[in-house]
C-alpha positions as CSV (number, residue, x, y, z in Angstrom):
1,X,-32.5,-10.0,0.7
2,X,-30.3,-7.5,-2.0
3,X,-32.1,-6.5,-5.5
4,X,-31.4,-8.4,-7.7
5,X,-29.3,-5.5,-9.9
6,X,-26.5,-5.3,-7.0
7,X,-25.2,-8.9,-8.9
8,X,-24.5,-7.7,-11.9
9,X,-20.8,-7.0,-12.8
10,X,-18.7,-7.7,-9.5
11,X,-21.6,-8.5,-7.3
12,X,-22.2,-6.7,-4.5
13,X,-19.9,-4.8,-3.0
14,X,-19.5,-2.6,0.2
15,X,-17.4,0.2,1.1
16,X,-15.6,0.4,4.7
17,X,-14.3,3.4,6.1
18,X,-12.1,4.1,8.9
19,X,-11.8,7.4,10.5
20,X,-10.4,9.5,13.3
21,X,-10.9,13.0,13.9
22,X,-11.1,13.9,10.1
23,X,-14.7,15.2,9.9
24,X,-14.4,17.6,7.2
25,X,-12.5,14.6,4.9
26,X,-15.3,12.1,6.4
27,X,-17.9,14.7,4.7
28,X,-16.6,14.5,1.1
29,X,-15.8,11.2,1.0
30,X,-19.1,9.4,2.0
31,X,-20.6,12.2,-0.4
32,X,-18.4,10.5,-2.7
33,X,-19.1,6.6,-2.0
34,X,-23.2,7.4,-1.6
35,X,-23.3,9.7,-4.8
36,X,-23.3,5.9,-6.5
37,X,-25.9,3.6,-7.1
38,X,-27.1,0.9,-5.4
39,X,-26.0,-1.4,-7.9
40,X,-22.6,-0.1,-7.7
41,X,-22.6,0.3,-3.7
42,X,-24.4,-1.7,-1.5
43,X,-23.4,-0.5,1.6
44,X,-21.2,2.2,3.3
45,X,-19.8,1.2,6.7
46,X,-18.0,3.8,8.9
47,X,-15.8,2.8,11.8
48,X,-15.5,5.3,13.7
49,X,-12.2,5.2,16.1
50,X,-14.1,7.5,19.5
51,X,-13.2,10.7,17.5
52,X,-13.7,14.2,19.3
53,X,-14.7,16.3,16.6
54,X,-18.1,15.9,16.3
55,X,-18.2,13.0,14.0
56,X,-20.0,10.5,16.0
57,X,-22.8,13.7,16.1
58,X,-22.3,14.1,12.3
59,X,-23.1,10.6,11.4
60,X,-25.9,10.2,13.6
61,X,-27.7,12.8,12.0
62,X,-27.0,11.2,8.5
63,X,-30.3,9.9,7.6
64,X,-29.0,6.9,4.7
65,X,-30.0,3.6,4.4
66,X,-27.2,2.7,2.3
67,X,-24.7,3.8,6.1
68,X,-23.6,2.0,8.9
69,X,-21.2,3.5,11.9
70,X,-19.7,1.2,14.5
71,X,-18.2,3.5,17.2
72,X,-15.6,2.2,18.5
73,X,-15.2,3.3,22.6
74,X,-11.7,4.2,22.2
75,X,-8.7,4.7,19.1
76,X,-8.2,1.4,17.8
77,X,-6.1,2.7,15.0
78,X,-6.4,2.6,11.6
79,X,-5.2,-1.2,11.8
80,X,-7.5,-2.0,13.9
81,X,-10.7,-0.1,12.5
82,X,-10.0,-2.5,10.1
83,X,-10.2,-5.7,11.5
84,X,-12.9,-5.1,13.1
85,X,-15.0,-3.6,10.1
86,X,-14.2,-6.5,7.9
87,X,-15.1,-8.9,10.6
88,X,-18.5,-7.2,11.0
89,X,-19.1,-6.4,7.6
90,X,-18.1,-10.5,7.0
91,X,-20.2,-11.6,9.1
92,X,-23.3,-9.6,8.9
93,X,-23.4,-9.4,5.2
94,X,-21.2,-11.1,3.4
95,X,-21.0,-9.6,0.3
96,X,-18.6,-10.7,-2.7
97,X,-16.5,-7.4,-2.2
98,X,-15.6,-5.2,0.2
99,X,-13.3,-2.0,-0.9
100,X,-11.4,-0.5,2.1
101,X,-10.4,3.0,2.6
102,X,-9.4,5.7,4.8
103,X,-11.4,8.9,5.5
104,X,-9.0,11.1,3.1
105,X,-9.4,8.3,0.4
106,X,-12.3,8.1,-1.9
107,X,-13.3,7.2,-5.4
108,X,-13.1,9.4,-8.3
109,X,-16.5,9.4,-10.3
110,X,-16.7,6.7,-12.0
111,X,-14.4,4.6,-10.5
112,X,-16.9,2.2,-8.9
113,X,-18.4,1.5,-12.4
114,X,-15.0,0.9,-13.9
115,X,-14.3,-1.8,-11.1
116,X,-17.4,-3.8,-11.7
117,X,-17.0,-3.2,-15.3
118,X,-13.5,-4.8,-15.1
119,X,-14.3,-8.6,-14.8
120,X,-12.5,-8.5,-11.2
121,X,-13.7,-12.2,-10.6
122,X,-10.4,-13.7,-12.1
123,X,-8.8,-12.0,-9.1
124,X,-8.9,-12.5,-5.1
125,X,-7.9,-8.6,-4.5
126,X,-7.4,-5.7,-6.7
127,X,-6.1,-2.4,-5.9
128,X,-6.7,1.0,-7.9
129,X,-4.6,3.3,-9.0
130,X,-4.5,6.3,-6.3
131,X,-3.7,10.2,-7.0
132,X,-2.9,13.7,-5.0
133,X,-6.2,15.6,-5.3
134,X,-3.9,18.0,-8.4
135,X,-3.5,14.9,-10.4
136,X,-0.4,13.5,-9.6
137,X,0.0,10.1,-8.9
138,X,0.5,9.5,-5.0
139,X,3.8,8.1,-3.9
140,X,2.8,6.5,-1.3
141,X,-0.1,4.5,-2.6
142,X,1.9,2.8,-5.4
143,X,2.2,-0.6,-5.5
144,X,4.9,-2.9,-6.1
145,X,6.4,-6.4,-6.7
146,X,8.4,-8.2,-3.8
147,X,11.5,-7.9,-5.0
148,X,12.6,-10.9,-2.9
149,X,10.5,-12.7,-4.9
150,X,11.2,-11.9,-8.4
151,X,14.9,-12.7,-9.2
152,X,14.9,-9.9,-12.2
153,X,13.6,-7.1,-10.1
154,X,15.9,-8.1,-7.3
155,X,19.2,-7.6,-9.2
156,X,18.3,-4.7,-10.5
157,X,17.0,-3.5,-7.3
158,X,20.9,-3.9,-6.2
159,X,22.0,-2.5,-9.2
160,X,20.3,0.6,-8.4
161,X,21.0,0.4,-4.9
162,X,17.9,-0.3,-3.8
163,X,15.6,2.7,-5.8
164,X,12.1,2.3,-4.7
165,X,11.7,2.8,-8.8
166,X,12.7,-0.6,-9.0
167,X,10.2,-2.9,-7.6
168,X,6.9,0.0,-7.5
169,X,4.8,0.0,-10.7
170,X,6.0,2.6,-13.0
171,X,3.9,5.4,-13.9
172,X,3.6,4.2,-17.2
173,X,1.8,1.8,-15.5
174,X,-0.9,4.0,-14.7
175,X,-2.0,4.2,-18.6
176,X,-1.6,0.3,-19.3
177,X,-3.5,-3.1,-18.6
178,X,-4.3,-4.7,-15.5
179,X,-1.2,-5.6,-14.1
180,X,-0.1,-8.5,-11.3
181,X,1.5,-6.9,-8.3
182,X,2.3,-8.6,-4.8
183,X,1.9,-5.3,-2.4
184,X,-0.5,-2.3,-2.2
185,X,-2.0,-0.3,0.2
186,X,-5.3,0.0,1.8
187,X,-6.9,2.9,-0.3
188,X,-8.7,1.6,-2.8
189,X,-8.2,-2.2,-1.9
190,X,-11.2,-4.2,-3.4
191,X,-11.0,-7.7,-1.1
192,X,-12.9,-10.3,-2.3
193,X,-14.7,-12.6,0.0
194,X,-12.2,-15.6,-1.2
195,X,-9.2,-13.5,0.0
196,X,-11.1,-13.3,3.4
197,X,-11.3,-17.1,3.0
198,X,-7.6,-17.7,2.4
199,X,-6.0,-15.3,4.8
200,X,-8.5,-13.2,6.9
201,X,-8.5,-10.4,8.4
202,X,-5.7,-7.7,8.9
203,X,-4.1,-7.5,12.3
204,X,-5.5,-4.6,14.5
205,X,-2.7,-5.3,16.9
206,X,-0.7,-3.2,14.4
207,X,-2.4,0.2,15.1
208,X,-1.4,1.9,12.2
209,X,0.9,2.2,9.2
210,X,2.0,-1.0,7.3
211,X,-1.0,-3.2,8.2
212,X,-1.7,-2.7,4.3
213,X,1.5,-4.0,2.9
214,X,1.5,-6.8,5.6
215,X,-2.0,-7.9,4.8
216,X,-1.9,-8.0,0.9
217,X,1.7,-9.4,0.9
218,X,0.4,-12.3,3.5
219,X,-2.3,-12.7,1.0
220,X,-0.2,-12.9,-2.0
221,X,2.4,-15.3,0.0
222,X,-0.8,-17.6,0.6
223,X,-1.6,-17.8,-3.7
224,X,-3.6,-14.6,-3.4
225,X,-3.6,-13.0,-7.1
226,X,-3.8,-9.4,-6.6
227,X,-4.2,-6.8,-9.6
228,X,-3.6,-3.0,-10.1
229,X,-6.7,-1.8,-12.3
230,X,-5.9,1.6,-13.8
231,X,-8.9,2.6,-14.7
232,X,-10.5,2.3,-11.3
233,X,-9.0,6.0,-9.7
234,X,-9.1,6.9,-6.6
235,X,-7.9,10.3,-5.0
236,X,-5.9,10.5,-1.4
237,X,-6.2,13.8,0.1
238,X,-3.3,13.1,3.0
239,X,-0.9,14.8,4.7
240,X,1.5,12.3,6.7
241,X,4.8,14.3,6.4
242,X,5.0,18.0,5.9
243,X,7.3,19.5,3.1
244,X,10.1,19.6,6.2
245,X,9.9,15.5,6.5
246,X,8.9,15.6,9.9
247,X,6.8,12.9,11.0
248,X,3.4,14.5,12.8
249,X,2.7,13.9,15.3
250,X,5.9,12.5,16.4
251,X,4.5,9.4,17.9
252,X,4.1,8.0,14.7
253,X,7.5,7.6,14.1
254,X,7.3,4.1,16.4
255,X,4.8,2.7,14.3
256,X,5.5,3.3,11.3
257,X,9.4,2.1,11.9
258,X,8.5,-1.1,13.7
259,X,5.8,-2.1,11.7
260,X,8.0,-1.8,8.3
261,X,10.2,-3.3,9.6
262,X,8.2,-6.7,10.0
263,X,7.1,-6.1,6.4
264,X,10.6,-6.2,5.4
265,X,11.2,-9.1,6.9
266,X,8.0,-11.1,5.9
267,X,9.3,-9.8,2.4
268,X,13.1,-10.6,2.6
269,X,12.7,-13.8,4.6
270,X,14.7,-15.4,6.9
271,X,18.4,-15.3,5.4
272,X,18.2,-12.1,3.2
273,X,16.6,-9.9,5.9
274,X,19.5,-9.7,8.2
275,X,21.9,-7.8,5.3
276,X,19.2,-5.6,4.5
277,X,18.5,-4.3,8.0
278,X,22.5,-3.5,7.4
279,X,21.1,-1.6,4.7
280,X,18.1,0.0,6.5
281,X,19.2,1.1,9.5
282,X,21.9,4.0,8.9
283,X,19.2,5.7,6.5
284,X,16.6,5.6,9.3
285,X,18.6,7.1,11.8
286,X,19.7,9.6,9.1
287,X,16.0,10.9,9.3
288,X,16.8,12.7,13.1
289,X,18.3,15.4,10.7
290,X,14.3,16.3,10.0
291,X,13.6,16.5,13.5
292,X,15.4,19.4,14.6
293,X,14.1,20.5,19.0
294,X,13.4,16.7,19.3
295,X,15.8,14.3,18.0
296,X,16.1,13.0,21.5
297,X,12.9,12.0,21.0
298,X,13.1,10.5,17.8
299,X,15.8,8.3,18.4
300,X,14.3,6.6,21.4
301,X,10.7,6.1,18.8
302,X,12.8,4.8,16.8
303,X,15.2,2.4,18.7
304,X,11.7,1.2,20.3
305,X,10.6,0.6,17.2
306,X,13.1,-1.7,15.9
307,X,13.7,-3.9,19.4
308,X,10.2,-4.6,19.1
309,X,9.7,-5.0,15.6
310,X,12.9,-7.5,15.6
311,X,10.8,-9.5,18.3
312,X,7.5,-8.8,16.2
313,X,5.8,-7.3,19.6
314,X,3.1,-5.6,18.6
315,X,-0.4,-4.4,21.1
316,X,1.3,-1.4,22.2
317,X,-0.2,0.8,24.8
318,X,-1.1,4.0,23.1
319,X,-1.9,6.1,25.2
320,X,1.2,5.1,27.4
321,X,3.4,5.8,24.0
322,X,2.1,9.2,24.4
323,X,2.6,9.8,27.9
324,X,6.4,9.3,27.4
325,X,6.9,11.9,24.7
326,X,8.1,15.6,25.4
327,X,5.4,17.7,26.0
328,X,5.2,19.9,22.8
329,X,6.9,23.6,23.2
330,X,3.9,26.3,23.5
331,X,2.2,28.1,21.3
332,X,3.6,31.5,20.2
């Protein structure tokens, strides 16, 4: 049984980290997490997605009683790792809260204490304020409201040509009070026992990208209450896109657009989704200009993503997807 002090604040909290071949990032994240006292963080569960960079051996050498490692025989992707980890944590530990993050996302010092002190029990889930290491707001982790559920936000989005700033929370919110949101990411996402009971687990068949938006939006649609808490600060040392806006590696084009299409369909509903599709597809096609030398492969991946997204087809064979791509040019 856990010590009684673990019931203070928000109650018993367990962290879930999903990792794949980013050992140096994982080391920083685990050190940051395990620096928190047990009263703030009861345990850390790491899902190792069959890493080949020495992650498994390094984790095996860590002697911390709060650390548990789930070693996967194959790469399940971020979505599969989060589903597997959440299921195991719920079944074996049944904590009050689970906080999710990738290996390159981590709480800033004091973040978990701020979470416990924020009376999160009035919410079903909580989203942290996520920043780059240099202090800038991390755009990919900026929570949002679903414009299709809120008339004023929808009208503003239409007037401004669908600008992200019309439905994502504004920068000023990062210095404000708690704010109700509909969609967020899995970097610093605190999920309560009640949320899991209400909506279940992320869809591991999505593999990577968008599983967080789909899960949080689904939770909101099921009546779950999600709060953005600016006082709970996370750091995300991410490098998804280069400065030239290219997807690296190229296979990410498929999952990113397939899953985003499914998220858009879920957000817009059956009537408004099709007009929305006419707006987003031309924008996606324009991305080909960033992929000189691989434009044919980019377009094939995008076409497959659109077809599978419209058919809501998941469970793609990842190894076969990679094998279908042209070999990268030789170095030098």
